[in-house]
NULOKOL-180190 format. One record per residue (C-alpha): x negated, y negated, z negated. Coordinates in steps of 0.001 Angstrom, whole numbers, plus 500000, padded with zeros to 6 digits. Layout:
N
NODE:east:north:up
NODE:X:Y:Z
...
END
This chain:
535
NODE:east:north:up
NODE:715721:925521:352524
NODE:718471:926399:355008
NODE:719043:929730:353281
NODE:719349:927974:349933
NODE:721880:925522:351408
NODE:724014:928342:352778
NODE:723790:930196:349465
NODE:724774:927048:347570
NODE:727784:926466:349821
NODE:728870:930082:349466
NODE:728598:929762:345691
NODE:730729:926609:345689
NODE:733331:928398:347798
NODE:733395:931415:345521
NODE:733724:929290:342388
NODE:736439:927152:343936
NODE:738693:930024:344938
NODE:738004:931897:341705
NODE:739350:928999:339638
NODE:742065:927727:341979
NODE:745575:927738:340616
NODE:749063:926959:341819
NODE:750026:923457:340773
NODE:751490:920295:342213
NODE:749194:917303:342358
NODE:750140:913907:341027
NODE:751876:912046:343888
NODE:750276:908873:345180
NODE:752544:905824:345014
NODE:752327:902255:346277
NODE:752523:899072:344265
NODE:751800:895869:346114
NODE:748700:896357:348264
NODE:747215:899350:346452
NODE:747685:903103:346105
NODE:747945:904596:342599
NODE:748262:907981:340941
NODE:751885:908054:339832
NODE:751363:909506:336356
NODE:748278:907791:334955
NODE:748354:904638:337092
NODE:744721:904878:338203
NODE:744053:903239:341564
NODE:743537:905726:344395
NODE:740830:905140:346989
NODE:740785:907197:350180
NODE:737661:909262:350850
NODE:739025:910865:353963
NODE:738172:912995:356974
NODE:740059:913447:360233
NODE:740880:917145:360297
NODE:742117:918492:363617
NODE:740724:920590:366411
NODE:741390:919398:369944
NODE:741331:922945:371295
NODE:744732:924080:372641
NODE:746209:927087:370899
NODE:746837:930442:372558
NODE:750587:929952:372168
NODE:750751:927429:374994
NODE:751188:924426:372705
NODE:749236:921284:373479
NODE:747723:921219:369997
NODE:746627:923344:367049
NODE:748060:922669:363603
NODE:745149:923313:361218
NODE:747476:923470:358233
NODE:748962:926740:359497
NODE:745521:928367:359798
NODE:745078:929931:356367
NODE:741702:931465:357167
NODE:740517:928144:358561
NODE:741631:926261:355446
NODE:739908:928816:353215
NODE:736756:928449:355308
NODE:736771:924637:355463
NODE:737931:923396:352065
NODE:734652:924111:350229
NODE:732874:921918:352774
NODE:735501:919208:352380
NODE:734863:919309:348639
NODE:731123:919102:349211
NODE:731858:915855:351081
NODE:733923:914568:348107
NODE:736969:914472:350380
NODE:740267:913577:348731
NODE:742292:912932:351920
NODE:742537:914541:355334
NODE:744356:913145:358333
NODE:746097:915685:360562
NODE:747140:914367:363973
NODE:749614:917050:365077
NODE:751834:919201:362860
NODE:753782:922265:363980
NODE:757119:921787:362195
NODE:757961:925473:362636
NODE:754706:926700:361097
NODE:754089:927871:357536
NODE:752047:925236:355710
NODE:752490:926541:352193
NODE:749162:928318:351685
NODE:746983:925604:353198
NODE:748846:922846:351381
NODE:748456:924710:348100
NODE:744739:925241:348661
NODE:744359:921555:349452
NODE:746346:920620:346351
NODE:744154:922854:344213
NODE:741154:921001:345644
NODE:742718:917610:344909
NODE:743064:916803:348609
NODE:745980:914754:349968
NODE:747313:914658:353537
NODE:748208:911883:355956
NODE:750182:913452:358816
NODE:750924:911920:362205
NODE:754541:912495:363233
NODE:753888:912765:366964
NODE:751989:915370:368974
NODE:750320:915094:372402
NODE:753404:915965:374455
NODE:755934:914210:372196
NODE:754943:910672:371372
NODE:755852:907072:372145
NODE:754019:906386:375405
NODE:752705:902837:375658
NODE:753291:902407:379405
NODE:756983:903418:379341
NODE:757998:903595:375673
NODE:761124:905237:374352
NODE:762641:906090:371027
NODE:765101:908836:371824
NODE:766726:911946:370406
NODE:763843:914216:371393
NODE:761292:912074:369563
NODE:763596:911490:366601
NODE:764036:915246:366266
NODE:760274:915758:366461
NODE:759518:913120:363819
NODE:762181:914236:361361
NODE:761210:917892:361800
NODE:757688:917072:360644
NODE:759136:915208:357668
NODE:761278:918242:356821
NODE:758255:920534:357067
NODE:756013:918525:354735
NODE:758223:916493:352393
NODE:758218:919109:349633
NODE:754454:918927:349129
NODE:753399:916359:346543
NODE:749975:916009:348161
NODE:751485:914449:351277
NODE:750467:910818:350855
NODE:752138:909389:353974
NODE:753153:909671:357620
NODE:751838:907812:360653
NODE:754628:906816:363067
NODE:752114:905898:365760
NODE:748427:905722:366581
NODE:747079:902948:368812
NODE:750299:902914:370856
NODE:749871:899232:371686
NODE:746124:899060:372337
NODE:745993:895832:374348
NODE:748245:892907:375238
NODE:749630:894715:378295
NODE:751588:897148:376133
NODE:753142:894985:373425
NODE:756761:896078:374172
NODE:755874:899558:372908
NODE:755491:898205:369377
NODE:759252:897639:369125
NODE:759821:901340:369755
NODE:757232:902379:367169
NODE:758811:900030:364660
NODE:762199:901616:365358
NODE:760577:904976:364626
NODE:759265:903599:361329
NODE:762731:902321:360420
NODE:764508:905565:361234
NODE:761922:907817:359602
NODE:762108:905806:356383
NODE:765901:905947:356531
NODE:765830:909709:357104
NODE:763539:910280:354113
NODE:765922:908275:351943
NODE:769091:909938:353225
NODE:767664:913426:352720
NODE:766824:912619:349120
NODE:763134:913324:349573
NODE:760386:911811:347480
NODE:759663:908245:348576
NODE:756924:909104:351096
NODE:755522:906010:352837
NODE:755482:905576:356613
NODE:752839:903497:358368
NODE:750892:902882:361548
NODE:747281:903245:362729
NODE:746168:900303:364870
NODE:743434:899853:367421
NODE:740740:897336:366457
NODE:741337:895092:369466
NODE:740102:891535:368886
NODE:742936:889889:370821
NODE:745633:892089:369357
NODE:744790:892883:365748
NODE:746214:889740:364145
NODE:749580:889595:365863
NODE:750304:893320:365753
NODE:749559:893418:362032
NODE:751979:890522:361593
NODE:754665:892265:363662
NODE:754632:895538:361741
NODE:754710:893719:358394
NODE:757589:891389:359292
NODE:761321:891828:358958
NODE:763169:893753:356267
NODE:761564:896331:353997
NODE:763694:898946:355753
NODE:761923:898397:359076
NODE:758402:897243:358251
NODE:755543:899691:357614
NODE:754635:900776:354089
NODE:750898:900879:354771
NODE:748479:899817:357497
NODE:745662:901829:359039
NODE:742903:900295:361158
NODE:740840:902491:363482
NODE:737564:900596:363279
NODE:734144:901458:364689
NODE:732375:898114:364206
NODE:729580:899230:361857
NODE:726957:901053:363901
NODE:723596:902144:362538
NODE:721719:899824:360183
NODE:724310:897042:360176
NODE:725614:894955:357282
NODE:728813:893653:355724
NODE:728404:890359:357574
NODE:727003:891413:360955
NODE:729303:894427:361394
NODE:732470:892356:361295
NODE:733610:893933:358016
NODE:733432:890548:356290
NODE:735724:889011:358904
NODE:738205:891899:358755
NODE:738260:891710:354969
NODE:738939:887978:355080
NODE:741792:888538:357546
NODE:743509:891056:355243
NODE:743048:889206:351939
NODE:746655:888010:351896
NODE:748136:891294:353128
NODE:750976:892589:350959
NODE:750780:896352:351614
NODE:747907:898856:351357
NODE:745371:898704:354181
NODE:742613:901199:354884
NODE:740393:902440:357690
NODE:742462:905165:359362
NODE:739372:906057:361419
NODE:735762:904932:361088
NODE:732259:906195:361808
NODE:730540:904739:364891
NODE:728392:907387:366613
NODE:726392:905314:369107
NODE:723355:905463:366803
NODE:722348:908866:365436
NODE:722202:910210:362887
NODE:725167:908514:361315
NODE:724011:907507:357850
NODE:727415:906100:356831
NODE:725904:903123:355043
NODE:729180:901302:355626
NODE:730562:903366:352728
NODE:728477:901267:350329
NODE:730399:898195:351484
NODE:733790:899876:351889
NODE:733800:901235:348346
NODE:731943:898273:346850
NODE:733226:895104:345169
NODE:733231:893098:348422
NODE:736005:895224:349922
NODE:737920:897216:347301
NODE:740262:894365:346389
NODE:741468:894382:350012
NODE:740846:897893:351372
NODE:741861:901261:349921
NODE:739021:903260:351445
NODE:738954:905046:354768
NODE:739012:908215:356857
NODE:735836:909289:358630
NODE:736264:910562:362156
NODE:735881:913592:362131
NODE:735306:916999:360461
NODE:734887:919460:363327
NODE:732558:918881:366255
NODE:734288:918395:369605
NODE:733195:917094:373005
NODE:733375:913537:371654
NODE:730425:914289:369334
NODE:731941:912911:366123
NODE:731935:916103:364045
NODE:729972:916693:360857
NODE:730264:920487:361168
NODE:730427:922934:364051
NODE:732647:925986:363829
NODE:732115:929318:365545
NODE:734811:931769:364573
NODE:734605:932158:360797
NODE:731197:930501:360545
NODE:730505:926843:359787
NODE:727238:925088:360520
NODE:726643:921691:358968
NODE:725361:919117:361453
NODE:722887:916271:361083
NODE:725473:913776:359822
NODE:726773:916075:357076
NODE:724205:915416:354299
NODE:724363:911655:354892
NODE:728140:911636:354508
NODE:727948:913938:351497
NODE:725437:911654:349795
NODE:727365:908456:350500
NODE:730704:909859:349329
NODE:729134:911236:346150
NODE:727729:907783:345370
NODE:730977:905975:346163
NODE:732603:905168:342838
NODE:734911:902229:343507
NODE:736248:900180:340636
NODE:739965:899597:340861
NODE:742798:898310:338755
NODE:745435:900049:336671
NODE:748982:900039:338001
NODE:750534:898860:334736
NODE:748161:895909:334539
NODE:748499:894960:338201
NODE:750890:892253:339345
NODE:751002:891735:343130
NODE:750244:888147:344085
NODE:751590:888441:347635
NODE:755114:889827:347811
NODE:756724:888225:350860
NODE:756806:890031:354181
NODE:755092:888347:357109
NODE:756955:886042:359478
NODE:757658:887765:362787
NODE:755576:886576:365740
NODE:757272:884552:368454
NODE:758052:886336:371700
NODE:756188:884689:374564
NODE:754427:885609:377793
NODE:751828:887700:375962
NODE:753740:889134:372982
NODE:756786:891011:374264
NODE:758231:892765:371209
NODE:761190:891082:369553
NODE:762770:891413:366144
NODE:765819:893364:367355
NODE:764718:896984:367613
NODE:765905:899902:369760
NODE:768939:901706:368324
NODE:768744:904763:366124
NODE:769083:907943:368221
NODE:772618:909256:367876
NODE:773041:912779:369213
NODE:776782:912744:368584
NODE:777252:909673:370760
NODE:775103:911061:373586
NODE:776815:914464:373591
NODE:780225:912846:373478
NODE:779380:910625:376433
NODE:777927:913481:378504
NODE:781071:915562:378011
NODE:783389:912717:378990
NODE:781927:911843:382411
NODE:783410:912866:385739
NODE:780227:912733:387814
NODE:777307:914583:386265
NODE:773932:916101:387227
NODE:773898:919537:388769
NODE:772740:922169:386298
NODE:769117:923249:386446
NODE:767458:920022:387600
NODE:763781:919807:386711
NODE:762374:916928:384693
NODE:760832:915573:387883
NODE:764190:915746:389666
NODE:765930:913983:386784
NODE:763360:911194:386879
NODE:763620:910801:390638
NODE:767404:910710:390551
NODE:767454:908166:387730
NODE:765194:905947:389782
NODE:767413:906303:392825
NODE:770647:905503:390976
NODE:769136:902515:389172
NODE:767703:901297:392466
NODE:771121:901440:394062
NODE:772903:899729:391168
NODE:771359:897886:388224
NODE:774823:897643:386713
NODE:775142:901433:386602
NODE:772002:901628:384462
NODE:772762:898804:382048
NODE:773928:901268:379401
NODE:770658:903220:379432
NODE:768156:900395:379825
NODE:766297:898382:377227
NODE:764312:895180:376958
NODE:762010:894883:373944
NODE:761331:891177:374456
NODE:764975:890070:374393
NODE:766056:892813:371998
NODE:768790:894016:374316
NODE:769329:897757:374511
NODE:772059:899775:376161
NODE:774166:901954:373890
NODE:772751:905088:375525
NODE:769136:903933:375826
NODE:768183:906353:373042
NODE:769718:909422:374729
NODE:767571:912071:376365
NODE:766982:911924:380107
NODE:769684:914422:381118
NODE:772383:912522:379240
NODE:771116:909193:380561
NODE:771372:910546:384081
NODE:774942:911671:383404
NODE:775836:908138:382326
NODE:774126:906501:385304
NODE:775641:908875:387870
NODE:779122:908423:386455
NODE:778807:904643:386187
NODE:777663:904482:389812
NODE:780472:906809:390910
NODE:783132:904719:389152
NODE:781669:901548:390627
NODE:781814:902978:394151
NODE:785253:904493:393620
NODE:786588:901101:392602
NODE:785182:899679:395843
NODE:786862:902435:397876
NODE:783656:904421:398454
NODE:784168:907196:395945
NODE:784452:910109:398380
NODE:780684:910581:398750
NODE:779436:908722:395679
NODE:778937:911822:393513
NODE:776713:914022:395620
NODE:773142:912764:396032
NODE:772244:915589:398408
NODE:773724:918192:396082
NODE:772015:916953:392919
NODE:775263:915650:391410
NODE:778673:917207:391059
NODE:782123:916074:389976
NODE:784312:917882:387475
NODE:787218:917225:385181
NODE:786147:915077:382272
NODE:787137:915933:378718
NODE:789340:913228:377281
NODE:787610:911927:374158
NODE:789508:912120:370887
NODE:788843:911278:367257
NODE:785290:910254:366446
NODE:784218:910725:370060
NODE:786825:908262:371248
NODE:785764:905747:368603
NODE:782115:906076:369594
NODE:782779:905536:373291
NODE:785113:902656:372551
NODE:782379:900953:370541
NODE:779846:901536:373322
NODE:782205:899975:375853
NODE:782808:900666:379520
NODE:779356:899336:380501
NODE:777511:900949:377584
NODE:776546:897581:376139
NODE:778435:897626:372849
NODE:777261:898128:369288
NODE:777805:901539:367712
NODE:777752:901436:363908
NODE:778069:903849:360989
NODE:781816:903268:360904
NODE:782298:904896:364300
NODE:779961:907837:363845
NODE:781028:908687:360316
NODE:777696:910483:359817
NODE:775434:907691:358671
NODE:772995:908431:361457
NODE:773700:905430:363661
NODE:772333:902009:362802
NODE:773602:898731:364234
NODE:771977:897604:367449
NODE:772484:894360:369270
NODE:775048:894434:372045
NODE:773851:893390:375471
NODE:775469:891452:378248
NODE:774907:893079:381605
NODE:773794:889790:383116
NODE:771057:889224:380498
NODE:769490:892670:380459
NODE:767290:892021:383456
NODE:766192:888520:382472
NODE:762646:889679:381703
NODE:760250:891811:383685
NODE:759436:894042:380697
NODE:762329:896426:381270
NODE:762264:900037:380136
NODE:764248:902341:382398
NODE:764540:905320:380044
NODE:763488:908859:380934
NODE:761347:911524:379368
NODE:757714:910486:379057
NODE:756432:912878:381677
NODE:758726:911532:384375
NODE:758263:907828:383884
NODE:755982:907413:386868
NODE:758379:909288:389122
NODE:761128:906910:388084
NODE:759056:903854:388901
NODE:758108:905224:392303
NODE:761648:906267:393107
NODE:763225:902970:392064
NODE:762461:901247:395330
NODE:763212:904299:397406
NODE:766767:904333:396150
NODE:767567:901078:397897
NODE:767240:902684:401285
NODE:768794:906030:400563
NODE:771762:907124:402644
NODE:774312:909125:400689
NODE:775244:912379:402334
END
């Protein structure tokens, strides 16, 4: 029997690649709360699989991009087809890699791609969130790498970033990423590729976070909503699993919603009986299908296949998933005949002691502004400081003077963000050091205020002219002004709310910006700075 199964799979693979051809697939578009094939208007339901190995690559990267592994795609796609897969979710994309062959093979197989924009070492970190130039560059690079493929169905701007009520400020930064990614896609003239978010199924959080990401203008809200849900375990049911409650909660939702991860593994084998409900009449008016976690076996024991080199072995769950997906034939609606009944965006939740993400979002990263500022300062970091040193020094300076760090700080609850809060850590340190130096110089203490045990140095500042002068003038002497498109002239800066220095520290949910890896150093060094003696 096993030999016959292997022979059958090999035959499917041979037939598939014999008849594959180069062609674009029909793009998937959104109307109201459903996905549709653009050309014929048939509703599109997601029969997906998470497709990413957690094994680090030999190149030193913290992830492997499976869409650059041509041999792997050729090996895996026949098995994806055997599972009736029409969507894969890839969690980390190498923007410098060549995706053309894998994307074409997937297109030939009728498989679409949801791609996460972050990667393990470059993401919005819930405990000390930022939306800065480094992350903006990462996100837009992934867009550039994949936008030309018509089988890219959408991008995830975040995955479970806010996963409990302790980390609600982080949602403002993810929403800023959504806004700026959507704007970038539009400005580059790319196909209208939707941008969304994958949320954690936290009982306390799920209602308010869904409301937050759907509120505001169309330019800043998500285009689709993913829910990572593992409620149905074993021989459960539509009612007892919680699926009925989740479906009721999303009935009035105005954008597509689907399970961005599902497939509880606490009871084995996984028979995936939830697919009968998910693709049945009880759920298809609300949900657009889902993505099973996951294809390849890892330490977490969610895989449906194991891979050893070029060889695939199907695991116990594989035939159950194959059977359920083959039987899943959801009945949808036609785009031309569909009129959305819910068109208004949600009302934004009220900021209070538990929900700490306001409607005013962090500013769009503006590299021109940050570079201009860094070149215009008199006191600046010594060249060659490590990320750890930068974080420590930021903490020290901000501990010595809150005022010096007003221009680089942000508060998601009040919606107040310094003009340079989106700059990278080195440029933020340049601003803070110079602001502290000028403050001390004004008080008659400037002689030793730009040293910090040799970590800072003074030099002649370049006098800003032209656009640079306009940018710095808009930012203001304390870095609390609003920089708009008129100053930058490039269309890359979006308006952000100005901030009064006295109001920035009104709440305890303050983000002192730095790179993600050095956030803890900053927090530890903050208090130490108060007692430091300048040499």
